[in-house]
C-alpha positions as CSV (number, residue, x, y, z in Angstrom):
1,M,-8.2,-5.7,26.0
2,P,-9.2,-8.6,23.8
3,A,-6.5,-10.6,22.1
4,P,-6.2,-10.4,18.3
5,A,-7.8,-13.2,16.3
6,R,-4.9,-15.4,15.1
7,K,-4.8,-18.5,12.9
8,A,-5.1,-21.9,14.3
9,A,-4.9,-25.2,12.5
10,G,-7.7,-25.6,10.0
11,Q,-9.0,-22.0,10.3
12,D,-9.7,-20.0,7.2
13,A,-9.9,-16.3,6.6
14,S,-13.6,-16.1,7.4
15,V,-13.2,-17.8,10.8
16,I,-10.3,-15.5,11.8
17,A,-12.0,-12.3,10.6
18,A,-15.3,-13.3,12.4
19,Q,-13.4,-13.8,15.6
20,A,-11.9,-10.3,15.3
21,L,-15.3,-8.8,14.6
22,G,-16.7,-10.5,17.6
23,N,-14.0,-9.1,19.9
24,P,-13.3,-5.5,18.6
25,L,-10.5,-3.4,20.0
26,G,-11.4,0.0,21.5
27,S,-14.9,0.0,20.1
28,P,-18.4,-1.5,20.4
29,R,-19.2,-4.3,18.0
30,L,-19.9,-3.2,14.4
31,S,-23.5,-4.4,14.7
32,E,-24.0,-2.0,17.7
33,L,-22.5,0.9,15.8
34,A,-24.8,0.2,12.9
35,K,-28.0,0.5,15.0
36,G,-30.2,3.3,13.6
37,K,-27.9,4.0,10.7
38,K,-29.5,4.3,7.3
39,D,-26.5,5.0,5.1
40,V,-23.3,3.1,5.5
41,V,-20.1,3.3,3.4
42,V,-17.5,0.5,3.5
43,L,-14.1,1.6,2.2
44,S,-12.3,-1.2,0.4
45,S,-8.8,-1.6,-1.1
46,D,-8.5,-1.8,-4.9
47,H,-7.4,-4.6,-7.2
48,T,-3.6,-4.0,-6.5
49,R,-3.9,-5.1,-2.8
50,P,-4.4,-8.8,-1.8
51,V,-7.1,-8.1,0.8
52,P,-9.3,-11.3,0.9
53,S,-12.5,-9.3,0.4
54,A,-14.4,-12.4,-0.8
55,A,-14.0,-13.7,2.8
56,T,-14.1,-10.4,4.8
57,M,-16.7,-8.3,3.0
58,P,-19.7,-10.8,3.6
59,L,-18.9,-10.6,7.3
60,L,-18.9,-6.9,7.3
61,L,-22.2,-6.7,5.4
62,K,-23.8,-9.2,7.8
63,E,-22.6,-7.2,10.9
64,I,-24.0,-4.0,9.4
65,R,-27.4,-5.6,8.6
66,D,-27.6,-7.3,11.9
67,G,-27.6,-3.8,13.4
68,S,-29.6,-2.1,10.7
69,K,-31.5,-4.5,8.5
70,N,-32.5,-1.9,5.8
71,A,-29.4,0.2,5.8
72,K,-28.2,1.4,2.4
73,I,-24.7,0.1,2.0
74,T,-22.1,1.4,-0.5
75,I,-18.8,-0.3,-1.1
76,L,-16.4,2.5,-2.0
77,I,-13.2,1.3,-3.6
78,G,-10.3,3.5,-2.3
79,V,-8.2,3.6,-5.4
80,G,-6.0,6.5,-4.2
81,C,-4.4,7.6,-7.5
82,H,-4.6,4.2,-9.2
83,R,-7.1,3.5,-12.0
84,G,-10.5,2.2,-11.0
85,S,-11.2,-1.5,-10.7
86,T,-12.9,-3.1,-13.6
87,R,-16.0,-5.2,-13.3
88,E,-14.0,-8.4,-13.8
89,E,-11.6,-7.3,-11.0
90,M,-14.5,-6.6,-8.7
91,E,-15.9,-10.1,-9.4
92,A,-12.5,-11.6,-8.7
93,K,-12.1,-9.6,-5.5
94,Y,-15.5,-9.8,-3.9
95,G,-17.1,-12.9,-5.6
96,N,-19.9,-12.9,-8.1
97,A,-22.7,-12.5,-5.6
98,I,-21.4,-9.3,-4.0
99,A,-20.3,-7.8,-7.3
100,R,-23.8,-8.5,-8.7
101,D,-26.0,-7.6,-5.7
102,E,-24.2,-4.8,-3.8
103,S,-23.5,-1.2,-4.7
104,I,-19.8,-0.9,-5.6
105,V,-18.3,2.5,-6.6
106,N,-14.8,3.4,-7.6
107,H,-13.4,6.6,-6.0
108,D,-12.2,9.1,-8.6
109,P,-9.6,11.4,-7.2
110,H,-10.0,13.7,-10.2
111,D,-13.8,14.2,-10.1
112,E,-14.4,17.5,-8.3
113,G,-18.1,16.7,-8.0
114,M,-17.2,13.7,-6.0
115,L,-15.0,15.6,-3.5
116,A,-15.5,18.0,-0.5
117,S,-13.1,20.1,1.4
118,L,-12.3,19.6,5.1
119,G,-9.7,22.3,5.5
120,S,-6.0,21.6,5.7
121,L,-3.8,18.7,6.7
122,P,-1.2,19.1,9.4
123,S,1.4,19.2,6.6
124,G,-0.4,22.2,5.0
125,G,-2.1,20.6,1.9
126,E,-5.8,20.9,1.4
127,L,-7.8,17.9,2.7
128,R,-10.4,17.0,0.1
129,L,-12.1,13.6,0.4
130,N,-14.9,11.6,-1.3
131,R,-18.2,13.3,-0.6
132,R,-20.0,10.0,-0.5
133,A,-17.9,8.9,2.5
134,L,-18.4,12.2,4.3
135,E,-22.2,12.3,4.0
136,C,-22.9,8.7,5.2
137,D,-24.2,7.8,8.7
138,L,-21.4,5.3,9.4
139,L,-18.0,5.0,7.7
140,I,-16.0,1.8,8.1
141,A,-13.1,0.2,6.2
142,E,-11.4,-3.1,5.5
143,G,-7.7,-3.4,4.7
144,L,-4.4,-5.1,4.9
145,I,-1.6,-4.4,7.4
146,E,1.9,-4.9,5.9
147,P,5.1,-2.9,5.9
148,H,5.1,0.3,3.8
149,Q,8.2,1.9,2.3
150,F,7.5,5.3,3.8
151,A,4.2,5.3,5.6
152,G,5.5,2.7,8.0
153,F,2.6,0.3,7.6
154,S,-0.4,0.0,5.2
155,G,-4.0,-0.4,6.5
156,G,-5.8,1.7,9.2
157,P,-6.1,5.4,8.2
158,K,-4.5,4.7,4.8
159,S,-8.0,3.7,3.6
160,V,-8.9,7.4,3.8
161,L,-5.7,9.0,2.8
162,P,-4.7,8.3,0.1
163,G,-7.6,5.9,-0.5
164,I,-10.5,8.3,-1.0
165,A,-8.6,11.6,-1.2
166,A,-8.4,14.1,-4.0
167,F,-5.5,13.9,-6.4
168,K,-4.0,17.2,-5.2
169,T,-4.4,16.1,-1.6
170,V,-2.4,12.9,-2.2
171,L,0.3,14.8,-4.0
172,A,0.7,17.4,-1.3
173,S,1.0,14.7,1.4
174,H,3.6,12.8,-0.8
175,N,6.0,15.8,-0.9
176,A,9.7,15.7,-1.3
177,E,10.5,16.6,2.3
178,F,8.3,13.8,3.8
179,T,9.6,11.1,1.3
180,V,13.1,11.4,2.7
181,H,12.1,12.1,6.3
182,P,14.2,10.0,8.7
183,L,11.0,8.5,10.4
184,A,9.3,7.8,7.0
185,R,10.4,4.3,6.6
186,P,9.1,0.7,6.9
187,G,7.9,-0.2,10.4
188,S,7.9,3.4,11.7
189,L,4.7,4.9,13.1
190,E,5.6,7.4,15.9
191,G,6.6,10.7,14.4
192,N,6.1,9.5,10.9
193,P,4.8,12.6,9.0
194,F,2.7,10.4,6.7
195,Q,1.0,8.7,9.6
196,V,0.2,12.1,11.2
197,D,-1.5,13.3,8.0
198,M,-3.3,10.0,7.5
199,A,-4.6,9.8,11.1
200,Y,-5.9,13.4,10.9
201,A,-7.7,12.7,7.6
202,A,-9.3,9.5,9.1
203,R,-10.6,11.4,12.1
204,K,-12.0,14.2,10.0
205,A,-13.7,11.7,7.8
206,G,-15.3,10.0,10.8
207,L,-13.8,6.6,10.2
208,A,-15.6,4.6,12.9
209,F,-14.5,1.0,12.6
210,I,-12.0,-1.1,10.6
211,L,-11.3,-4.7,9.9
212,N,-7.7,-5.2,8.9
213,V,-6.0,-8.5,8.2
214,T,-2.4,-9.7,8.0
215,L,-1.1,-12.4,5.6
216,D,1.4,-15.2,5.9
217,P,4.0,-15.7,3.1
218,G,1.5,-17.8,1.1
219,K,-0.9,-14.8,1.2
220,N,-3.3,-16.6,3.5
221,V,-4.9,-14.6,6.3
222,E,-2.8,-15.1,9.4
223,A,-4.5,-12.7,11.9
224,A,-7.2,-10.1,12.0
225,F,-7.8,-6.9,13.9
226,A,-11.1,-5.1,14.2
227,G,-12.4,-2.0,16.1
228,D,-11.2,1.6,16.5
229,F,-9.1,2.6,13.6
230,L,-6.1,3.6,15.7
231,D,-6.3,1.0,18.5
232,S,-6.8,-2.0,16.2
233,H,-4.3,-0.7,13.6
234,R,-1.5,-0.1,16.1
235,K,-2.1,-3.6,17.6
236,G,-1.9,-5.1,14.1
237,C,1.2,-3.2,13.3
238,A,2.9,-4.4,16.5
239,H,1.9,-8.0,15.5
240,V,3.4,-7.6,12.0
241,L,6.5,-6.0,13.3
242,A,7.2,-8.8,15.7
243,Q,7.1,-11.3,12.8
244,C,8.7,-9.4,9.9
245,A,11.5,-7.3,11.4
246,V,14.9,-8.6,10.2
247,K,18.4,-7.4,10.6
248,A,20.1,-6.3,7.3
249,A,22.5,-8.7,5.8
250,P,24.7,-6.4,3.6
251,A,25.8,-8.0,0.4
252,P,27.1,-6.7,-3.0
253,I,24.3,-8.5,-4.8
254,V,20.7,-8.6,-3.6
255,V,17.9,-10.5,-5.3
256,T,14.5,-9.1,-4.4
257,S,10.8,-9.6,-5.3
258,N,7.4,-8.2,-4.5
259,G,6.3,-11.8,-3.8
260,G,4.1,-12.3,-6.9
261,Y,0.8,-11.1,-8.2
262,P,-1.0,-8.8,-7.6
263,L,1.9,-6.9,-5.9
264,D,4.2,-7.3,-8.9
265,Q,1.8,-6.4,-11.6
266,N,3.7,-3.3,-12.8
267,I,7.1,-1.6,-12.6
268,Y,5.7,1.2,-10.4
269,Q,4.6,-1.4,-7.7
270,S,7.9,-3.3,-8.2
271,T,9.9,-0.4,-6.9
272,K,8.8,-1.3,-3.4
273,S,11.0,-4.4,-3.4
274,I,13.8,-2.4,-4.9
275,M,13.6,0.0,-2.1
276,A,13.6,-2.8,0.5
277,A,16.7,-4.3,-1.2
278,D,18.5,-0.9,-1.0
279,L,18.5,-1.2,2.8
280,T,20.7,-4.3,2.6
281,C,22.8,-3.7,-0.5
282,Q,26.4,-2.6,-0.2
283,D,27.5,0.7,-1.8
284,G,28.1,0.2,-5.5
285,G,26.2,-3.1,-5.5
286,V,23.6,-4.7,-7.7
287,I,19.9,-5.2,-7.0
288,I,18.2,-7.8,-9.1
289,A,14.4,-7.3,-9.0
290,V,12.4,-10.4,-10.1
291,N,8.9,-9.1,-10.8
292,E,6.6,-10.1,-13.7
293,C,5.0,-6.7,-14.4
294,R,2.2,-8.1,-16.6
295,D,0.5,-4.7,-16.8
296,G,3.7,-2.8,-17.9
297,S,4.9,0.4,-16.3
298,G,1.9,1.2,-14.1
299,S,2.6,4.9,-14.4
300,E,3.4,7.0,-17.5
301,A,4.1,10.0,-15.2
302,F,6.8,7.9,-13.5
303,L,8.4,7.0,-16.8
304,D,8.2,10.5,-18.2
305,S,10.0,11.9,-15.2
306,F,13.1,9.8,-16.2
307,R,12.7,10.2,-19.9
308,K,12.7,14.0,-19.6
309,A,15.5,14.2,-17.1
310,G,19.0,15.2,-18.2
311,S,20.6,13.3,-15.4
312,L,19.6,11.5,-12.2
313,K,21.3,14.2,-10.1
314,G,19.4,16.9,-12.0
315,L,16.1,15.0,-11.6
316,L,16.6,14.8,-7.8
317,E,17.6,18.5,-7.5
318,G,14.4,19.5,-9.4
319,I,12.3,17.4,-7.0
320,E,13.9,18.8,-3.9
321,A,13.4,22.3,-5.0
322,R,9.6,21.9,-5.3
323,G,7.2,23.1,-2.6
324,R,4.6,20.8,-1.2
325,E,1.8,22.3,-3.3
326,D,4.0,21.9,-6.4
327,T,4.4,18.1,-6.0
328,I,3.8,16.3,-9.3
329,P,2.3,12.8,-9.9
330,D,4.3,9.9,-8.6
331,Q,7.1,12.2,-7.5
332,W,7.8,10.2,-4.4
333,V,8.6,7.0,-6.3
334,T,10.7,8.9,-8.8
335,Q,12.6,10.5,-6.0
336,L,13.4,7.3,-4.1
337,T,14.1,5.3,-7.3
338,A,16.5,7.9,-8.7
339,S,18.4,8.1,-5.4
340,I,18.9,4.3,-5.5
341,L,20.0,4.3,-9.1
342,L,22.7,6.9,-8.2
343,R,24.2,4.3,-5.9
344,R,23.3,0.9,-7.3
345,T,22.8,-1.0,-10.5
346,V,19.3,-2.3,-10.8
347,I,18.6,-5.3,-13.1
348,M,15.0,-6.3,-13.6
349,V,13.9,-9.9,-14.5
350,T,10.6,-9.0,-16.0
351,K,8.1,-9.3,-18.8
352,A,7.8,-5.5,-19.0
353,K,8.9,-3.8,-22.2
354,C,12.7,-3.3,-22.5
355,E,12.3,0.3,-23.4
356,D,10.3,1.0,-20.2
357,V,12.9,-0.6,-18.1
358,T,15.8,1.2,-19.7
359,A,14.0,4.5,-19.6
360,L,14.3,4.3,-15.9
361,G,18.1,3.7,-16.1
362,M,17.7,0.0,-15.2
363,V,18.8,-3.1,-17.1
364,K,16.5,-5.8,-18.3
365,A,17.2,-9.5,-18.1
366,D,15.0,-12.4,-19.3
367,T,16.0,-14.9,-16.7
368,L,17.5,-14.9,-13.2
369,A,20.5,-16.8,-14.4
370,E,21.2,-14.0,-17.0
371,A,20.8,-11.4,-14.3
372,L,23.1,-13.1,-11.9
373,A,25.8,-13.4,-14.6
374,M,25.4,-9.7,-15.3
375,A,25.7,-8.9,-11.5
376,D,28.9,-11.1,-11.1
377,S,30.4,-9.1,-14.0
378,I,29.5,-5.8,-12.5
379,V,30.9,-6.5,-9.0
380,G,33.8,-8.3,-10.5
381,D,33.5,-11.4,-8.3
382,P,31.8,-14.7,-9.4
383,M,31.8,-15.8,-5.8
384,A,30.2,-12.6,-4.4
385,P,27.8,-13.1,-1.5
386,I,24.1,-12.7,-2.3
387,S,21.2,-11.7,-0.1
388,V,17.8,-12.9,-1.2
389,L,14.5,-11.2,-0.3
390,P,11.7,-13.4,-1.9
391,N,8.9,-11.3,-0.4
392,A,10.6,-8.0,0.3
393,V,7.5,-5.9,0.7
394,A,6.6,-8.1,3.8
395,L,9.9,-7.2,5.6
396,V,11.0,-4.4,7.9
397,I,14.8,-4.3,7.4
398,R,16.8,-2.8,10.2
399,P,20.5,-1.9,10.4
């Protein structure tokens, strides 16, 4: 099997990605797959993910056109349940030329006319996906492999589910039972119920080829994996795990962060670093989350769940009583966040509105120094040990 493309001195993202495309894993080259194809759809991550599409998308487009010069190509942005990317965000992500010259479409999980049914997921929810992706001759995807708080890793089949799935499909797969499943955790693939659903959805959609990258701490492309969506994704996940698995260093105070923009653009996304910090924070301890949150909460449904709850315990009991088909928007993040807040104090160093932070039962601080002083007071020890996770979403924390 070909070795993955990995960074060498002086190499940029385009070089690394081109090497991966030239040596696909478990698949013919993309240009071969494209031969005779008239209608091609490329699934792409949205503006909340740091996929270097300005470097990778031109390579994918060239490979497709090398195999089928006149193929109609649509870049379909897999927004999941996020808002669609704006024109300005598309230009920033793909570059002006691609944003101007190529057909780019936002998936809309609420538009029934855009969706088609493929039966049921293994978990029982209805599988409804973007019709445009299902009706093309060739479906491929680009993406990013990094640890994910309950799906194990991002990338691979995640481009399909939740990327281009119906709103109700995403909700059903993000049910209360799966969210707290013992195998639904960062770095876990085998037996992870989310991965089972996602792989099924990708197969049913006909996902034929992927190009996934991994990033170094500076958000530069470090390696690339191309080919069959399972073979190349698993190889990429193993590569990431070998570099990011760390042993927990339990401490009464944990300082954590999503690692900067775009991953820290709202409170909703910032909960990912809080969840990572929870894995190495002592019982009754304090988590300090340093995330800018320039776009505010990121989810009114998330905030409303806490605003309307009589108590954290009652909020969790209500979630746990719901069936899979009764899952409500952003229930998973509400469930995991509430469970942490029952056991920890969470202080956010952020530009988000104070009322949004406090609505979640967290405490707002304007500076890290202020947050640390608060934490020392809460734990009652000005010399308390501190664990620091400057890029928590890139870690797999193990006991």
